N, C-alpha and C positions, 0 to 999 in steps of 0.2 A: 357331435362332441369332437370325433376325430378330425374334422375340418378345422374346428375351433382350436384345437391343440397345434395342429400344423401352422395355422394362421400366427398363433402367438409366438411359436419357435421362429417363424420367418421374421416377424416384426422384431423379436429379440435380437436376431443375427443382423438385421439391417441396422438396429440402433447400435449394436456393438461396433459395427463397421464405421459407422459414422463418428462414434466417439473415438475409436481407436485412430482413424484418420486425423482427427483433431488433436489428439494428445499425444499420439506416437512420437513425434519429433517437435516438442514445443519450443517456441521461442517467444520472449516477451512481447506483449501487444504493441509496445511503443516501437518495436523494431519490425514486426510481422503482424499486422492486424488481421484478424479474421472476424468476419460479421458473426455475432452470436457467440463469441467465446473470448473472455478476459483472461489472460495469462499472466500472472505476478511473477516478477523475477525471484525476489527473497522477501518474505517467506514465499516458498514455491506452492502457489496453489491457482486453481482456475474457477471460474464462475460463468455458467451458461446463461444466456438471456435471449429474447426473441430477435431472429436476425433482421427484423424490419425496424428496430430501434436504432436510432442514429446517434454518433458522438456529438456530444454538445460542448460549447466553448466554456472554458473554465471562467469563473467570475474573478474580479480584481482582487489582488492580495493573495495570502496563502491559499494555494490551490489543492484541491483534492487529485487523488492519483487519476481518476477515470470517470467520466460522466457519460451516460447515454440516456435517452429518452424516447418515448413513443410519439412520433410526429403527429400533429393535428393541424388540419387547415385553418389558418387564421388564429390560432391559440398557441401558447407557449406548450412545449411537449410535456406530456403527462400519460402514464407514470414517468417519474425520473429516477434513475438509479446512480448512486455515488459509491465507488469502491475505494477505500483509502487504507493505507497501512503507516503506522506512526507510532513512535515511542509513547507510552503511558504507563505509569506505576499505579494508577487508581484501580482499585478493585473492579473486576468486570462486572459485579453485581450493581455498581454504580453507573453503568454505561449511560443510561437515559438521562440521569442527573447531569453528567458531565457533558454530554452533547448539549443540553438545554443551556448550562451555564456558560459554556465556553464558545458555542457556535450559534445556536438558534436564537439566543437572546439577542444576538446582533442584527437578526433580520426579523424577528417577529415578537410575538406576545400571547398572552393567554394560553399558556401551556397547561396541559393536562395529559399526565402519563396514566393511559388507560390500563395497562398492565405491563410488569416485567417479571420474566422468569427465567430460570436456568433450564438450559436445553443441551442437546449435543448435535455434533455434525454426524454425517453418516457413518464416519470412521470411529466414532465414539469419543472425539475430542470435545471436552466440555466447552459449552458456548453459552451465549446470553441473548435472549430476544426481548424486544419491547416495542410497544406501539405508543406514539405521542400524537396528541391532537393539539393543534396550535393554528394561529393566525398569522400570516405574512404581513408585514407592514405595508399598509396600503394596498393589501392584496386579498386573495381569497382565503378561506379556511383550508387547511391541509391536515393530512395524516400522513405520519412518517413511521415505517417500519425499520427498527435497527435490528441487526443480526451481527454479532460479533464474537470473536475468540481471542486470546492472548497467548503468545508463545514467548517466554523469557523476556517479558517487558514490551514486546511488539503487538500492538493492536492490529488485527485485520477485521475491517468493518465493512459491511454492505448496508446502505441506506436505500430504501425505496419510498419514495414521497408521491402521493397522489391528491388531486382535489376533488375526487368523488366519494369521499367518505371512507369508512373503514376498509382496509386492504383485504383481498380475498386470498384463499389458500394458493391460487395460481401464481399470485405475485410473491407470496412468502416462500414458495417452493423455488423461485430463482435464487433467492438468499441461501437456502438450503442445499442449493447445488455446489456451494464451495467445497472444492476438494482438494486436499493437499497432497503433493508427490513429494516424498522424502528423497526420493532417487535423484531428483533435480537439485537437491541441497547438499550433495557431495562437493568437497572442494575440488577446484580446477586449478591448475598451474597457470601462473601469469608469465608473460615475457619477462626477462631479466629486467629491462629498463622500468617496465610498469611497476614490478615488484620493488625495486629500488625506490621508486617515487612513494610507494606506500610506506615502506620501511622508514624513509627519511621523514615523512610527516609524523609517523608515529613517534619517532625520537625526539622530534621537536614539540610534539603534544607533552610527552612525558617530562622534558626539561622545562616545560612551562614558558617557552620563548614564543610569544604571541607573534611577534615581527616575523620569525622564520616560519611559523605556522602558516601565516597569512601569505607568505611568499609562494605557497603551493596553489593559491587560488588566482584564477584568471580575473582580470579587471571586468570581464564580461559575465562573472559567476551569476547563476540565478537558479536556486533551488526552491521549488514551491513558493516564490516571491520572496525569498531571502536573497539579497545582493550580497557583494563583497563586504560592505560597509557593515550591514547588520550582522553578518557572520563574524566580523572583526569584533564588534561589540560583544557579541556573545561568548567569544573565545576569551576575551579578557576577563569577563565575569566568571566563565567556567573554570578557569585555571585556579581560581581562589576558593571555589565551592567546596564544602565538605565531601560531597559526592566524587568530585573529580580528584581531589588530593589523596583520596583513600585508594585509588587505583594504582597498581604497581606496573601493569603492562597492558598494551592495547594492540595486540596483533591483528591484521588484516585477514580475514578468511574468505576468499573469493569462491563463489559458487556459480557464476557465469562471467564469461569474457567473450567479447567480440570486438575485433578490430576493423577499422574503415580507413587505413591511411593515417593521417594525423588526427583521427577522432576514434576513440575507444569507448566501449560501454562495459562496465563492470557493476556486478551486484554480488551480495553477500553480507558479512556482518563483521563487526569488530568484537573480539571475545577478550581474553585476558583474565586477570584475577586482581582481587583487592591485596593490599599489603598485610592483611591478617590471614591471607590464604584462601579465602572464600572467592567463589568464581564472580566476575563482573557480569551484571546482566548484559545480555547480548544486544548490541546495538546495530541496526540496520546501516549499512553503507549507503544505501539508498535503493528505492524500488529498482532503479537504473541509473546509476551514476555515470555521467559522461566526463571523459578526460579529453583535453585538447592539448596538442604540442605547439608551444609558443616559443619561438627563438631556440629550438632544440630541446626544451624542457617541458615535461607533462605538467598540466595543471588542472584543477577541478574546474569544470565548466558549469556543471549542475545537471538538470534534466530538462533543458530547453528541447523543444521539438520543432 
């Protein structure tokens, strides 16, 4: 028994050392990749996964934040994990239905929600999990485990899909490893010229001047498949929407900044309040927004890698 206790303590200390080494000085995955550890910039969280899983190319069109899969000889990777953060005001209890309607229906058929239930992260944060059985168009039968939580309108979701039937607890444990780090969400100072860029963009947004707003975007802009033309169309619609016209202010709160010469990376959120005094739902600046200096002026470049 004594040997067993000593062994348990040693394993615990080894585990702590590994985790501490991985999380002691976190930088977003897209800037500092670490096999087996995904680091989201904002919202600030991590997800651990098997180190032998390999990052996978993103499909055409709007892209998920991060994709990895278990390699298999002469077969597509499986299981496959996708981690995504995005704005969504749908109740989290409808997560499975939302994914079927908006994403999976474009790729498959014969959907069956095996279950959907409320749960919690390790720190007690409310979450939702579900498992969906479906068939890929001209492909195999799949099972997808969805695990997500929401913070002021931003969904953080882990999807794990396998073609070998119901997902086991070992795969679900990967999703449950999602861990938020509030200490990484504290505001950071931006260089004066970068702060001036965001302030100018915000003023143009509040004035409803779409031409001025779009002058802040590079012609090479690309964020999750949205190019400058698509962003322009959205901005012209958004300036007249009831949700948009109710906002009184839209300040940028940066929680991460890293400069690389004429390219910088920023993460954080747009806060503000409505004209009736109520707070505006937090809108992510982007998991990791890239700015580029063109002709001496900062421009949104997107999240190209």
